[in-house]
Backbone and ligand atoms as CSV (ligand in chain L), in Angstrom:
chain,resi,resn,atom,element,x,y,z
A,1,MET,N,N,-26.312,-62.837,-29.780
A,1,MET,CA,C,-26.593,-63.130,-28.320
A,1,MET,C,C,-27.399,-62.028,-27.650
A,2,LYS,N,N,-28.058,-62.337,-26.626
A,2,LYS,CA,C,-28.875,-61.435,-25.897
A,2,LYS,C,C,-28.555,-61.461,-24.456
A,3,VAL,N,N,-28.951,-60.365,-23.785
A,3,VAL,CA,C,-28.678,-60.345,-22.260
A,3,VAL,C,C,-30.163,-59.947,-21.648
A,4,ARG,N,N,-30.377,-60.600,-20.568
A,4,ARG,CA,C,-31.550,-60.242,-19.812
A,4,ARG,C,C,-31.300,-60.295,-18.294
A,5,ILE,N,N,-32.119,-59.705,-17.489
A,5,ILE,CA,C,-32.072,-59.733,-16.044
A,5,ILE,C,C,-33.244,-60.370,-15.523
A,6,ASP,N,N,-33.043,-61.295,-14.548
A,6,ASP,CA,C,-34.180,-61.878,-13.786
A,6,ASP,C,C,-34.459,-60.945,-12.654
A,7,LEU,N,N,-35.422,-60.076,-12.760
A,7,LEU,CA,C,-35.685,-59.120,-11.645
A,7,LEU,C,C,-36.244,-59.725,-10.437
A,8,ASN,N,N,-36.704,-60.956,-10.612
A,8,ASN,CA,C,-37.168,-61.679,-9.324
A,8,ASN,C,C,-36.115,-61.992,-8.340
A,9,ILE,N,N,-34.837,-62.100,-8.828
A,9,ILE,CA,C,-33.774,-62.388,-7.912
A,9,ILE,C,C,-32.656,-61.255,-7.803
A,10,CYS,N,N,-32.876,-60.284,-8.679
A,10,CYS,CA,C,-31.850,-59.096,-8.635
A,10,CYS,C,C,-31.992,-58.437,-7.318
A,11,LEU,N,N,-30.729,-58.094,-6.737
A,11,LEU,CA,C,-30.728,-57.495,-5.436
A,11,LEU,C,C,-30.657,-55.940,-5.461
A,12,ARG,N,N,-30.640,-55.451,-6.718
A,12,ARG,CA,C,-30.568,-53.983,-6.890
A,12,ARG,C,C,-29.227,-53.359,-6.340
A,13,ALA,N,N,-28.229,-54.210,-6.455
A,13,ALA,CA,C,-26.974,-53.866,-5.809
A,13,ALA,C,C,-26.176,-52.831,-6.761
A,14,GLY,N,N,-26.540,-52.836,-8.005
A,14,GLY,CA,C,-25.970,-51.861,-8.884
A,14,GLY,C,C,-24.634,-52.112,-9.612
A,15,GLU,N,N,-24.115,-53.332,-9.318
A,15,GLU,CA,C,-22.794,-53.629,-9.915
A,15,GLU,C,C,-22.899,-53.526,-11.445
A,16,CYS,N,N,-23.996,-53.938,-12.044
A,16,CYS,CA,C,-24.054,-53.985,-13.448
A,16,CYS,C,C,-24.021,-52.546,-14.062
A,17,TYR,N,N,-24.758,-51.641,-13.553
A,17,TYR,CA,C,-24.721,-50.317,-14.238
A,17,TYR,C,C,-23.444,-49.487,-13.791
A,18,TYR,N,N,-22.951,-49.747,-12.669
A,18,TYR,CA,C,-21.631,-49.056,-12.240
A,18,TYR,C,C,-20.490,-49.512,-13.172
A,19,ASN,N,N,-20.450,-50.826,-13.376
A,19,ASN,CA,C,-19.282,-51.346,-14.132
A,19,ASN,C,C,-19.488,-51.337,-15.676
A,20,HIS,N,N,-20.730,-51.373,-16.123
A,20,HIS,CA,C,-21.043,-51.412,-17.565
A,20,HIS,C,C,-22.192,-50.572,-17.934
A,21,PRO,N,N,-21.975,-49.212,-17.881
A,21,PRO,CA,C,-23.038,-48.267,-18.152
A,21,PRO,C,C,-23.412,-48.300,-19.612
A,22,GLU,N,N,-22.630,-48.951,-20.540
A,22,GLU,CA,C,-22.972,-48.997,-21.907
A,22,GLU,C,C,-24.043,-50.147,-22.074
A,23,LEU,N,N,-24.241,-50.958,-21.094
A,23,LEU,CA,C,-25.213,-52.052,-21.239
A,23,LEU,C,C,-26.404,-51.877,-20.284
A,24,PHE,N,N,-26.205,-51.235,-19.130
A,24,PHE,CA,C,-27.200,-51.156,-18.158
A,24,PHE,C,C,-27.363,-49.722,-17.583
A,25,ARG,N,N,-28.504,-49.474,-17.049
A,25,ARG,CA,C,-28.653,-48.174,-16.316
A,25,ARG,C,C,-29.772,-48.422,-15.237
A,26,PHE,N,N,-29.592,-47.544,-14.313
A,26,PHE,CA,C,-30.448,-47.425,-13.095
A,26,PHE,C,C,-31.811,-46.725,-13.627
A,27,SER,N,N,-32.833,-47.316,-13.388
A,27,SER,CA,C,-34.136,-46.774,-13.776
A,27,SER,C,C,-34.899,-46.103,-12.680
A,28,GLN,N,N,-35.850,-45.282,-12.954
A,28,GLN,CA,C,-36.548,-44.494,-11.927
A,28,GLN,C,C,-37.192,-45.497,-10.925
A,29,SER,N,N,-37.574,-46.618,-11.320
A,29,SER,CA,C,-38.213,-47.575,-10.497
A,29,SER,C,C,-37.253,-48.232,-9.486
A,30,GLY,N,N,-35.946,-48.092,-9.754
A,30,GLY,CA,C,-34.937,-48.751,-8.894
A,30,GLY,C,C,-34.408,-50.010,-9.432
A,31,ASP,N,N,-35.106,-50.457,-10.543
A,31,ASP,CA,C,-34.623,-51.656,-11.229
A,31,ASP,C,C,-33.482,-51.314,-12.181
A,32,PRO,N,N,-32.558,-52.306,-12.329
A,32,PRO,CA,C,-31.699,-52.077,-13.560
A,32,PRO,C,C,-32.372,-52.239,-14.833
A,33,GLU,N,N,-31.943,-51.470,-15.837
A,33,GLU,CA,C,-32.595,-51.530,-17.160
A,33,GLU,C,C,-31.481,-51.903,-18.158
A,34,ILE,N,N,-31.812,-52.603,-19.135
A,34,ILE,CA,C,-30.860,-53.069,-20.172
A,34,ILE,C,C,-30.936,-52.085,-21.370
A,35,LEU,N,N,-29.823,-51.576,-21.800
A,35,LEU,CA,C,-29.742,-50.661,-22.862
A,35,LEU,C,C,-29.519,-51.313,-24.210
A,36,ALA,N,N,-28.872,-52.428,-24.212
A,36,ALA,CA,C,-28.609,-53.193,-25.442
A,36,ALA,C,C,-28.848,-54.606,-25.306
A,37,ARG,N,N,-30.153,-54.986,-25.506
A,37,ARG,CA,C,-30.567,-56.401,-25.410
A,37,ARG,C,C,-29.802,-57.300,-26.389
A,38,GLU,N,N,-29.671,-56.773,-27.671
A,38,GLU,CA,C,-29.016,-57.537,-28.618
A,38,GLU,C,C,-27.522,-57.180,-28.528
A,39,LEU,N,N,-26.674,-58.238,-28.265
A,39,LEU,CA,C,-25.226,-58.094,-28.172
A,39,LEU,C,C,-24.647,-58.229,-29.549
A,40,ASN,N,N,-24.483,-57.213,-30.377
A,40,ASN,CA,C,-24.148,-57.414,-31.709
A,40,ASN,C,C,-22.661,-57.035,-31.976
A,41,THR,N,N,-21.854,-56.922,-30.945
A,41,THR,CA,C,-20.445,-56.766,-31.174
A,41,THR,C,C,-19.699,-57.688,-30.136
A,42,PRO,N,N,-18.453,-58.155,-30.475
A,42,PRO,CA,C,-17.706,-59.010,-29.578
A,42,PRO,C,C,-17.512,-58.341,-28.178
A,43,GLU,N,N,-17.341,-57.023,-28.284
A,43,GLU,CA,C,-17.091,-56.179,-27.019
A,43,GLU,C,C,-18.305,-56.275,-26.169
A,44,LEU,N,N,-19.491,-56.031,-26.692
A,44,LEU,CA,C,-20.741,-56.194,-25.903
A,44,LEU,C,C,-20.945,-57.505,-25.233
A,45,ILE,N,N,-20.630,-58.567,-26.036
A,45,ILE,CA,C,-20.805,-59.884,-25.489
A,45,ILE,C,C,-19.811,-60.141,-24.373
A,46,LYS,N,N,-18.586,-59.626,-24.555
A,46,LYS,CA,C,-17.584,-59.745,-23.483
A,46,LYS,C,C,-18.061,-59.052,-22.216
A,47,HIS,N,N,-18.540,-57.784,-22.367
A,47,HIS,CA,C,-18.946,-57.000,-21.191
A,47,HIS,C,C,-20.206,-57.608,-20.556
A,48,ALA,N,N,-21.126,-58.181,-21.298
A,48,ALA,CA,C,-22.224,-58.785,-20.744
A,48,ALA,C,C,-21.896,-60.010,-19.939
A,49,LYS,N,N,-20.871,-60.837,-20.418
A,49,LYS,CA,C,-20.521,-61.972,-19.719
A,49,LYS,C,C,-19.755,-61.588,-18.403
A,50,GLU,N,N,-18.950,-60.478,-18.508
A,50,GLU,CA,C,-18.307,-59.973,-17.292
A,50,GLU,C,C,-19.361,-59.582,-16.229
A,51,ALA,N,N,-20.416,-58.856,-16.726
A,51,ALA,CA,C,-21.485,-58.360,-15.825
A,51,ALA,C,C,-22.122,-59.608,-15.144
A,52,ALA,N,N,-22.363,-60.664,-15.937
A,52,ALA,CA,C,-23.014,-61.852,-15.431
A,52,ALA,C,C,-22.181,-62.568,-14.379
A,53,ALA,N,N,-20.860,-62.415,-14.571
A,53,ALA,CA,C,-19.954,-63.128,-13.724
A,53,ALA,C,C,-19.823,-62.490,-12.286
A,54,ILE,N,N,-19.983,-61.095,-12.364
A,54,ILE,CA,C,-19.877,-60.312,-11.061
A,54,ILE,C,C,-21.186,-60.030,-10.513
A,55,CYS,N,N,-22.318,-60.255,-11.080
A,55,CYS,CA,C,-23.601,-59.949,-10.409
A,55,CYS,C,C,-23.765,-60.811,-9.195
A,56,PRO,N,N,-23.905,-60.272,-7.976
A,56,PRO,CA,C,-23.950,-60.978,-6.781
A,56,PRO,C,C,-25.156,-61.931,-6.657
A,57,ALA,N,N,-26.220,-61.702,-7.528
A,57,ALA,CA,C,-27.390,-62.478,-7.380
A,57,ALA,C,C,-27.447,-63.523,-8.588
A,58,SER,N,N,-26.437,-63.523,-9.442
A,58,SER,CA,C,-26.505,-64.343,-10.650
A,58,SER,C,C,-27.753,-64.085,-11.458
A,59,ALA,N,N,-28.143,-62.874,-11.524
A,59,ALA,CA,C,-29.424,-62.527,-12.108
A,59,ALA,C,C,-29.309,-62.121,-13.590
A,60,ILE,N,N,-28.100,-61.994,-14.055
A,60,ILE,CA,C,-27.832,-61.516,-15.456
A,60,ILE,C,C,-27.586,-62.809,-16.313
A,61,ILE,N,N,-28.388,-62.941,-17.289
A,61,ILE,CA,C,-28.346,-64.084,-18.305
A,61,ILE,C,C,-27.968,-63.724,-19.574
A,62,VAL,N,N,-26.967,-64.357,-20.126
A,62,VAL,CA,C,-26.441,-64.002,-21.492
A,62,VAL,C,C,-26.760,-65.302,-22.298
A,63,GLU,N,N,-27.522,-65.152,-23.331
A,63,GLU,CA,C,-28.007,-66.373,-24.032
A,63,GLU,C,C,-28.104,-66.082,-25.484
A,64,ASP,N,N,-28.205,-67.158,-26.314
A,64,ASP,CA,C,-28.389,-67.045,-27.826
A,64,ASP,C,C,-29.696,-66.571,-28.190
L,1,SF4,S1,S,-25.540,-56.590,-10.650
L,1,SF4,FE1,FE,-27.119,-58.121,-10.533
L,1,SF4,S2,S,-28.067,-57.868,-8.557
L,1,SF4,FE2,FE,-26.987,-56.014,-8.984
L,1,SF4,S3,S,-28.473,-54.569,-9.927
L,1,SF4,FE3,FE,-27.323,-55.668,-11.559
L,1,SF4,S4,S,-28.660,-57.500,-12.003
L,1,SF4,FE4,FE,-29.338,-56.750,-10.031
């Protein structure tokens, strides 16, 4: 599975990188960056789905 962020709707609120720094980080541009696009462990899949659930803009997409 993979995770991506739709930066067109992201609010730059930071929930993703505050809660899941193993998956996301704050970039110099102010956009969130993905650290692990390929979710190759059950734990990463779980965390990405959690991040998607709490993202206030529904900008985090977890997909096959
Ligand atoms: S939690 Fe959602 S809205 Fe906030 S920075 Fe991350 S992707 Fe953007």
